[in-house]
C-alpha positions, 0 to 999 in steps of 0.5 A: 735196144739191140740195133742188130736185132731190129735190122735183122727183123726188118730184113726178114720182113722185107724178105717175106714181102718180096717173096710174097710179091714174087709168088703173086707175080708167079701166079699171075704169069701162070694164069696169064699164060693159060688159054683163059675162058671167061667164067660166070655168065657173060651171055644173056638170053636173046629177049634180055639182051640189048647189045651182044658181042661175040669173039671180039678182037681189037688190034692197035697195029700188030698189038692185040688189045682185046682177046676174043671177048664175048659179052652181052649187055642187058636191057635196063641194066647197068653193067660195070667193067672193072680191071687194072689200068691197061686191061682193055675195058675202055677199048672194049667200051669204045667198040660198042659205038665204033669210037675206035674207028677214029684211030687209024691203026685200030682194027676190030674183028668179031661181031657186035650187035645192037638189037640184032643189027650188026653195028660193023656192017659196012653199010651202017651209018655211024652217025645215027649209031652214035645217037643210039649208043651215046657216050659220056667221057672221063672228062666233062666235054661240053661244047663251047656253046650255051647250056641250051645249045649243048642240049639242042645240038643233037636233036637238031642235027638228027632232025628230031625237032622242027621248031623252037617249041619242040626244041624247048621241050627237049632241052627242058626234059633232058635237063630234068632227066639229068637232074640239072634243070632246077640249077640252070633253068634261069641261065640257059644262055650261059656257056656250058663251060662255065658250070662246075665239073659235076654240073658239066658232066650232068650236062653231057649226060643230058646231051647224050639222052636228048637224042633218045639213045638205047644205050649209054656208055660211060668211061670213068664218068666220075674220076674227075669229080668230088665225092658230092658230085660223084654221088649225084652222078651215081643217083642219076645212073640208077634213075636212068637205068629205068629207061636206058641200058648203061655200060660203065667203066670204073676204077672204083670197085665201090662205085661198081658195087653201088651202081651196077647189077652185073660186073665184068672183070677184064685182065690183059685184054681178056674177059675173065669173069662176068656175073651179078655184082654182089656175087663178083664182089663176095664170091668170085669164081676165078682167082684173078678176079679174087686177087684183084677184088682183095687188092693183091694187085691192080 
C-alpha cells in the first residue's frame, strides 16, 4: 500500500469537501443578501383563513428576529413551520397568542388577526385571547396539581363551568379527545407530574382544548418524547384537525410531512416558501427550501 498516494487521495477528498461547503456558504450568503420575497401561497382566501398575519416584524431590542412576514393559517388545517435553528419559527409562533408580550425587550410590529379581529389591539384582553389560541410547549408542563385539576383549571377561571357536574363532563370530554381518558380515569386525583412524558404532553393538550380554543399552537411538542409517544401525539394532531386549526413548529421534516397539509419554510427570520406539504417536500420552488430539504444545510 502506497501511504503517500493514500494521503494525497484523502487530502484531495478533504479539499473537495471544503470547496463544496464553501460553495454552499457562498450560495447562502448570496441568497440571504437578496430582498427575498416569499414564494408559493402564504395567503388564503378570507373564507378559508382562521388567522392572518401581514407585514409582521419582531425585534429583540435592536435585533430583528422576524423580517416582514405575511402568512395565513387555514381553518381545520395543520400548518407546519420548519427551518434551521434560530430561523424565527418559534418566535413567529409565539406572536400568534402574544406570548412574546412576556419578554420586556421584544417588540412586534405589523398586523395579526384572529377571525378578522386584531389581536394586538391595545384594548384586547390577552387572557381570553390565550384561551382562544392555546399553546402546547416543547417540554410537557403540567401544573403541580391533580390530573383532574389540570383540566378543570382553565374552564373554572374562564367561567365556563358552574358546578361539579359540568366540570366533570369537561374533564372527561377533554381527556377523551386527547386520547388519555382510558389511561387515567381511575386516578384523576393523582398528580399530573406523575405521568409519563408522553402522557404529560397529552394532558397538556387536553388542558388546552378544555377551554374550546379556535387555534392550537404547538412548539416542537414531540422533541422530548420517544417514538411511541410521538406516534400517539401525531395521531392526535390528525384527529384534532377536524375541530381546530393547528400550527406546529417542528425540526423533524418527516413529522411535518406526516401531520400537516401546508408547510412554511423559515430562514434567518424570513418566510421563504409556503405551500402544500407534499409539494414543498417533493418540488420546492426556492433554492433555499430545496437545500434545506435535501440536507445541504440545517
